VOKOLVEX-356790 format. One record per residue (C-alpha): residue number from 1; residue in three letters; chain; x, y, z. Coordinates in nm, 3 decimals. Example, Ala and Ser with C-alpha at 12.3 -4.5 7.8 and 13.67 -1.06 7.14 Angstrom:
BEGIN
<1; "ALA"; "A"; <1.230; -0.450; 0.780>>
<2; "SER"; "A"; <1.367; -0.106; 0.714>>
***
This chain:
BEGIN
<1; "MET"; "A"; <3.650; 1.145; 4.613>>
<2; "SER"; "A"; <3.795; 1.017; 4.939>>
<3; "PHE"; "A"; <3.648; 0.706; 5.147>>
<4; "PRO"; "A"; <3.749; 0.596; 5.472>>
<5; "ASP"; "A"; <4.078; 0.383; 5.430>>
<6; "PHE"; "A"; <3.920; 0.046; 5.532>>
<7; "PHE"; "A"; <3.692; 0.059; 5.243>>
<8; "ALA"; "A"; <4.000; -0.058; 5.028>>
<9; "ALA"; "A"; <4.066; -0.363; 5.244>>
<10; "VAL"; "A"; <3.696; -0.511; 5.188>>
<11; "PRO"; "A"; <3.753; -0.784; 4.960>>
<12; "PRO"; "A"; <3.595; -0.720; 4.615>>
<13; "LEU"; "A"; <3.326; -0.919; 4.449>>
<14; "ARG"; "A"; <3.379; -1.065; 4.116>>
<15; "LEU"; "A"; <3.116; -1.182; 3.885>>
<16; "TYR"; "A"; <3.064; -1.309; 3.520>>
<17; "ASP"; "A"; <2.799; -1.105; 3.343>>
<18; "PRO"; "A"; <2.712; -1.246; 2.996>>
<19; "LEU"; "A"; <2.505; -0.932; 2.901>>
<20; "ALA"; "A"; <2.803; -0.726; 2.979>>
<21; "GLU"; "A"; <3.012; -0.943; 2.754>>
<22; "LEU"; "A"; <2.762; -0.948; 2.476>>
<23; "LEU"; "A"; <2.744; -0.583; 2.464>>
<24; "GLY"; "A"; <3.112; -0.502; 2.521>>
<25; "ALA"; "A"; <3.060; -0.347; 2.820>>
<26; "ALA"; "A"; <3.326; -0.540; 3.012>>
<27; "GLU"; "A"; <3.610; -0.773; 2.860>>
<28; "GLY"; "A"; <3.520; -1.147; 2.907>>
<29; "GLY"; "A"; <3.197; -1.031; 3.094>>
<30; "LEU"; "A"; <3.415; -0.987; 3.382>>
<31; "LEU"; "A"; <3.294; -0.735; 3.651>>
<32; "GLU"; "A"; <3.440; -0.641; 3.987>>
<33; "TYR"; "A"; <3.223; -0.461; 4.263>>
<34; "ARG"; "A"; <3.421; -0.274; 4.554>>
<35; "TYR"; "A"; <3.245; -0.188; 4.852>>
<36; "GLU"; "A"; <3.258; 0.175; 4.756>>
<37; "GLU"; "A"; <3.016; 0.120; 4.467>>
<38; "ALA"; "A"; <2.752; 0.006; 4.721>>
<39; "VAL"; "A"; <2.801; 0.303; 4.908>>
<40; "LYS"; "A"; <2.752; 0.529; 4.613>>
<41; "LEU"; "A"; <2.458; 0.350; 4.551>>
<42; "ALA"; "A"; <2.313; 0.421; 4.907>>
<43; "GLY"; "A"; <2.465; 0.724; 4.956>>
<44; "HIS"; "A"; <2.605; 0.607; 5.270>>
<45; "SER"; "A"; <2.786; 0.341; 5.470>>
<46; "CYS"; "A"; <2.604; 0.206; 5.752>>
<47; "PRO"; "A"; <2.552; -0.153; 5.914>>
<48; "THR"; "A"; <2.274; -0.206; 5.658>>
<49; "VAL"; "A"; <2.480; -0.157; 5.367>>
<50; "ALA"; "A"; <2.754; -0.364; 5.512>>
<51; "GLY"; "A"; <2.539; -0.626; 5.608>>
<52; "ALA"; "A"; <2.378; -0.648; 5.233>>
<53; "TRP"; "A"; <2.734; -0.661; 5.105>>
<54; "LEU"; "A"; <2.838; -0.956; 5.334>>
<55; "MET"; "A"; <2.502; -1.144; 5.282>>
<56; "THR"; "A"; <2.538; -1.138; 4.929>>
<57; "ARG"; "A"; <2.911; -1.241; 4.920>>
<58; "LEU"; "A"; <2.856; -1.509; 5.142>>
<59; "ALA"; "A"; <2.566; -1.672; 4.947>>
<60; "LEU"; "A"; <2.720; -1.638; 4.623>>
<61; "GLY"; "A"; <3.026; -1.779; 4.767>>
<62; "ARG"; "A"; <2.805; -2.111; 4.868>>
<63; "LEU"; "A"; <2.639; -2.111; 4.543>>
<64; "TYR"; "A"; <2.924; -2.096; 4.318>>
<65; "LEU"; "A"; <3.210; -2.230; 4.509>>
<66; "ASP"; "A"; <3.489; -2.195; 4.297>>
<67; "ASP"; "A"; <3.311; -2.036; 3.989>>
<68; "LEU"; "A"; <3.249; -1.709; 3.927>>
<69; "PRO"; "A"; <2.889; -1.621; 4.024>>
<70; "ARG"; "A"; <2.682; -1.541; 3.699>>
<71; "ARG"; "A"; <2.551; -1.160; 3.733>>
<72; "GLY"; "A"; <2.181; -1.169; 3.585>>
<73; "GLY"; "A"; <2.146; -1.551; 3.659>>
<74; "ILE"; "A"; <2.037; -1.531; 4.019>>
<75; "SER"; "A"; <1.681; -1.435; 4.179>>
<76; "VAL"; "A"; <1.663; -1.282; 4.493>>
<77; "GLU"; "A"; <1.388; -1.280; 4.758>>
<78; "LEU"; "A"; <1.363; -1.074; 5.072>>
<79; "ARG"; "A"; <1.131; -1.152; 5.363>>
<80; "ASP"; "A"; <1.027; -0.807; 5.422>>
<81; "ARG"; "A"; <0.807; -0.561; 5.200>>
<82; "GLN"; "A"; <1.013; -0.310; 5.014>>
<83; "ASP"; "A"; <0.862; -0.049; 5.226>>
<84; "VAL"; "A"; <0.960; -0.195; 5.553>>
<85; "GLY"; "A"; <1.266; -0.114; 5.764>>
<86; "VAL"; "A"; <1.560; -0.104; 5.560>>
<87; "ALA"; "A"; <1.449; -0.379; 5.282>>
<88; "GLY"; "A"; <1.472; -0.140; 5.016>>
<89; "VAL"; "A"; <1.837; -0.066; 5.095>>
<90; "VAL"; "A"; <1.927; -0.430; 5.131>>
<91; "GLY"; "A"; <1.766; -0.508; 4.788>>
<92; "ALA"; "A"; <1.896; -0.219; 4.608>>
<93; "VAL"; "A"; <2.244; -0.332; 4.735>>
<94; "ILE"; "A"; <2.187; -0.690; 4.632>>
<95; "GLY"; "A"; <2.019; -0.618; 4.315>>
<96; "LEU"; "A"; <2.354; -0.380; 4.205>>
<97; "LEU"; "A"; <2.584; -0.694; 4.284>>
<98; "THR"; "A"; <2.355; -0.969; 4.150>>
<99; "GLY"; "A"; <2.188; -0.802; 3.856>>
<100; "ALA"; "A"; <1.845; -0.897; 4.025>>
<101; "ALA"; "A"; <1.565; -0.653; 3.943>>
<102; "GLY"; "A"; <1.216; -0.577; 4.021>>
<103; "GLU"; "A"; <0.936; -0.521; 3.767>>
<104; "GLY"; "A"; <1.121; -0.219; 3.640>>
<105; "GLY"; "A"; <1.426; -0.400; 3.540>>
<106; "PHE"; "A"; <1.569; -0.489; 3.229>>
<107; "LYS"; "A"; <1.342; -0.687; 3.004>>
<108; "GLY"; "A"; <1.622; -0.902; 2.817>>
<109; "VAL"; "A"; <1.690; -0.931; 2.450>>
<110; "GLU"; "A"; <1.540; -1.214; 2.239>>
<111; "ASP"; "A"; <1.426; -1.381; 2.556>>
<112; "ARG"; "A"; <1.777; -1.393; 2.714>>
<113; "HIS"; "A"; <1.954; -1.181; 2.973>>
<114; "GLY"; "A"; <1.649; -1.048; 3.136>>
<115; "ARG"; "A"; <1.692; -0.916; 3.500>>
<116; "ARG"; "A"; <1.332; -0.810; 3.562>>
<117; "GLY"; "A"; <1.108; -1.020; 3.798>>
<118; "LEU"; "A"; <1.437; -1.136; 3.958>>
<119; "LEU"; "A"; <1.413; -0.947; 4.287>>
<120; "HIS"; "A"; <1.103; -1.001; 4.510>>
<121; "TYR"; "A"; <0.998; -0.852; 4.832>>
<122; "GLY"; "A"; <0.747; -0.964; 5.107>>
<123; "VAL"; "A"; <0.818; -1.325; 5.044>>
<124; "ASP"; "A"; <0.692; -1.574; 5.341>>
<125; "MET"; "A"; <1.010; -1.730; 5.472>>
<126; "ALA"; "A"; <1.215; -1.750; 5.814>>
<127; "ALA"; "A"; <1.528; -1.592; 5.664>>
<128; "GLU"; "A"; <1.600; -1.268; 5.574>>
<129; "VAL"; "A"; <1.707; -1.329; 5.217>>
<130; "ARG"; "A"; <1.719; -1.611; 4.958>>
<131; "PHE"; "A"; <1.940; -1.643; 4.681>>
<132; "THR"; "A"; <1.865; -1.880; 4.391>>
<133; "ARG"; "A"; <2.090; -1.995; 4.108>>
<134; "GLN"; "A"; <1.846; -1.999; 3.783>>
<135; "ASP"; "A"; <2.049; -2.242; 3.619>>
<136; "ARG"; "A"; <2.035; -2.486; 3.895>>
<137; "GLY"; "A"; <1.764; -2.407; 4.127>>
<138; "ALA"; "A"; <2.005; -2.421; 4.420>>
<139; "SER"; "A"; <1.931; -2.177; 4.692>>
<140; "VAL"; "A"; <2.104; -2.005; 5.006>>
<141; "ALA"; "A"; <1.914; -1.831; 5.276>>
<142; "VAL"; "A"; <2.078; -1.593; 5.477>>
<143; "THR"; "A"; <1.997; -1.359; 5.781>>
<144; "TYR"; "A"; <2.194; -1.095; 5.909>>
<145; "ASN"; "A"; <2.186; -0.924; 6.254>>
<146; "PRO"; "A"; <2.389; -0.605; 6.300>>
<147; "ALA"; "A"; <2.333; -0.596; 6.684>>
<148; "SER"; "A"; <2.633; -0.873; 6.697>>
<149; "VAL"; "A"; <2.867; -0.589; 6.653>>
<150; "SER"; "A"; <2.793; -0.355; 6.932>>
<151; "PRO"; "A"; <2.842; 0.009; 6.858>>
<152; "ASP"; "A"; <3.082; 0.208; 7.076>>
<153; "PRO"; "A"; <2.916; 0.326; 7.411>>
<154; "ALA"; "A"; <2.995; 0.700; 7.298>>
<155; "LEU"; "A"; <2.801; 0.681; 6.986>>
<156; "PRO"; "A"; <2.433; 0.674; 7.085>>
<157; "PRO"; "A"; <2.454; 0.989; 7.276>>
<158; "LEU"; "A"; <2.674; 1.158; 6.970>>
<159; "MET"; "A"; <2.391; 1.025; 6.735>>
<160; "LYS"; "A"; <2.123; 1.201; 6.954>>
<161; "LYS"; "A"; <2.310; 1.530; 6.942>>
<162; "CYS"; "A"; <2.389; 1.519; 6.571>>
<163; "PHE"; "A"; <2.041; 1.432; 6.463>>
<164; "ALA"; "A"; <1.895; 1.707; 6.712>>
<165; "GLY"; "A"; <2.125; 1.955; 6.556>>
<166; "GLU"; "A"; <2.278; 2.034; 6.863>>
<167; "SER"; "A"; <2.629; 1.892; 6.793>>
<168; "SER"; "A"; <2.964; 2.087; 6.734>>
<169; "VAL"; "A"; <3.201; 2.014; 6.431>>
<170; "ALA"; "A"; <3.384; 1.805; 6.623>>
<171; "GLU"; "A"; <3.108; 1.613; 6.789>>
<172; "ARG"; "A"; <2.966; 1.548; 6.433>>
<173; "ALA"; "A"; <3.303; 1.428; 6.337>>
<174; "ALA"; "A"; <3.382; 1.211; 6.619>>
<175; "PHE"; "A"; <3.017; 1.054; 6.532>>
<176; "GLY"; "A"; <3.111; 0.967; 6.152>>
<177; "GLN"; "A"; <3.450; 0.817; 6.295>>
<178; "LEU"; "A"; <3.285; 0.598; 6.533>>
<179; "TRP"; "A"; <2.986; 0.510; 6.292>>
<180; "GLN"; "A"; <3.252; 0.388; 6.063>>
<181; "ALA"; "A"; <3.459; 0.213; 6.295>>
<182; "ARG"; "A"; <3.158; 0.007; 6.367>>
<183; "VAL"; "A"; <3.100; -0.064; 5.985>>
<184; "ARG"; "A"; <3.479; -0.163; 5.972>>
<185; "ARG"; "A"; <3.437; -0.439; 6.238>>
<186; "ILE"; "A"; <3.133; -0.562; 6.048>>
<187; "LEU"; "A"; <3.283; -0.604; 5.737>>
<188; "LEU"; "A"; <3.639; -0.683; 5.850>>
<189; "GLY"; "A"; <3.595; -0.829; 6.188>>
<190; "VAL"; "A"; <3.895; -0.658; 6.327>>
<191; "GLY"; "A"; <3.966; -0.386; 6.616>>
<192; "ARG"; "A"; <3.750; -0.117; 6.761>>
<193; "THR"; "A"; <3.891; 0.150; 6.552>>
***
């Protein structure tokens, strides 16, 4: 499996998951997520997936400062309903990273380690997403605006041709390269290519 080279430059997200430790799934409960895993979950890399990654990284950094974030100990609220726009994709990526799940999530063992009911959509708030530590009640609210990183001017006409089924192999390749160049700038804040 091959991904764009810049994926490897995206800093990983390290967390402590007490359930993973208890069940022997990860030594010491230490988990590391890489951007590629969010891409595999979503099935693609785009400004939305990148934004969900960045919002989670920022929020957990603020909530835990120098400590490892505690996966499964964070509730997440999204302003939009799950079926509105890209909220479902955002929630899925954030759920992967934080362990927060909706009503279909893990119910826990002996009233511990539950993930069910930690992910909520359609919450009335100004920010796009709010992350809350379950142990302390501290919250961080974040909003992401992908429009702050403009696409290459050649991208929109290529996108139109690709989605209309009117593009050549070379045009589809160029579209993919320009698309990922924008994602790279979003994630790494560097260069145009």
